[in-house]
N, C-alpha and C positions, 0 to 999 in steps of 0.2 A: 657682374659677379663671375669669377673664374672658378670652375670646378676643379677640385684637387685631382691630380694625376698620380697613378701608381708607377713607380720606377721598375721596369721589367727589362732586363737584358740591355740596359743602356737607352731604352726608348720609353717615352711616356705612354701610359695606357690609361684611358679614362673609363673604360667599361670593364665590369667584372666578367669572369669566364662563364660560358654557358654550361648548363647541366647535361646537355645531350651530347657533349663531345668528350666521351670517356671510353676506356677499354679496361678490362680486367684480365690479368694474366695468371695462370698457374701452370706448373710443370714446364715453364719456359715458352708457353704459347698463349696467345690471346684466346679467350673463350669465344666460341663462334656464336654470333647472333644475339649477344646479350643486349636486352632492350631497357632494363631497369635495374637499379641497385639502390638499396636502402641507405640511410645516412650512417656515417661514422660518428658514433656518440659514446662518450665516456662520462661517468659520474663518480665523483669522490664523496663518500659519506662523511659528513662532519661529525667529529667526536666532541661532545659538549662536556666541559668540566668547569669546576668552580675553584677559585683561588681563595683560600681561607683568609687572606689579608684584604680581600675585596669581595665580601659576600653579596653585594648588591648587583653584581654583574657576572654573567657567564662568559666563559672563554670558549673558543672553538679552534680545533686543530683538525688537519686532514686525517681521514681514516682510510678505509679500504676503497680502492678504485675499481669500478665495475665497467666493463666494456660491453655494450649492447650487441646482440646478435644482428647480423646483416642479411638481408634477403636479396637474392639475385633472381631475375626473371628473364625468360627468353621464349620465343615462339617454339612450339613443338616441331622438331625436325627428325631426321634419321640419326643425328648425332646423339650418342648415348653417354657423353662425358658426365653430365649431372648425375645420371643414374649410377654409373660405375663408381663415382666417388661416394655417393650415398650408400651404396652396397658394401663399401669397406667397413662401415660402422655396423650396419645390419645386413647380414647375408643369410638367406634361408639355408644355403648349403653348408656354411661354416660360421655360425654366430659368434664363435670365440676369437676369430681372426681379426685383430685390430692393427696389423702391421701396415704402416704407411697410410693410415687414415687421416693424418694431419698434413696440411699443406700450408705453405706461406703463399699469400696472394699479393700481387702488385696491382694497384689501381692507378692508372695514368689518365690525367686530364689534358685535353688538347685545346689549342686556340682555334680561331676560325680558319687559319691557314693550314691546319692539320699538324702543327708543331706541338710536341709534348712540352708542357709548361710546368706541371705539378705531378709529383708521384708520391704515393703512400704505400707502405708495406703493412699488410695485415698478418700478424704472427700466430702460428699454431692453430690454424682454422680446421674445423671439422663440421660435417653436415649433421644437424640435429633434426631437420625436417625436410622431406622431399615430397613434392606434388608432381606426379608424372603427367597428369591430365587435369584440366579444370572441369567444372560441371559442363556436360555436353548438352546443347540445346539446339534442336533442328530449326527453331524459329528465329535464331540469332545468327548473324553472319560475322561474328567476332573471330579473331585469331586465337587458336588454342595456345595457352601459355603454360610452361612448366616452371616450377619454382624450387629453389633450395634455400634453406635458412642455415646460415653458418654461424657457429659459435667461434669466438676468437679470444685469445688471451691478452692481446694488446694490438695497437696500431701506432704507427709513427710516420711522420712526413719525412721524405728523403730530402734533407736540407742540402745534401751534396749535389743534387741535381740543379743545374743552372739553366734557367729558361733562355731560349734563343732570342736574339734581338728581333724585335718586330719592326717591320717597315711600313 
């Protein structure tokens, strides 16, 4: 029995891409030390209606599409980019300043050779939740993780990106 191959850049690929080979970019630079990203998920609400000529059956049409928030996690370091972005939405010094608080993000997926193969754009993102430190526990030797939860208006795959040929 032959396993179906995926055609990628002119080469056959039998394995799906790994989830640990990714990078997230904002403001033209990759986010330092990012270790985890939540899923890209969208849901379209069905609108149920009935046709008077066919009262025994209900019809469904697409309604409003909702894009779920995405969580980004990384180990706590001296880099303050998560906090600086979160502070644009909520600042103790100037709570009314919302200039530049939205960013477009790029999510790049890489193959085992380190070549970019898939790219997504997340549109009009802003930070709705920021966790600067996790619960601290002297009896646990875990890495301290900081987290931001971003709201977004949409996401789309960059279909113009062509995956390189795999050898």
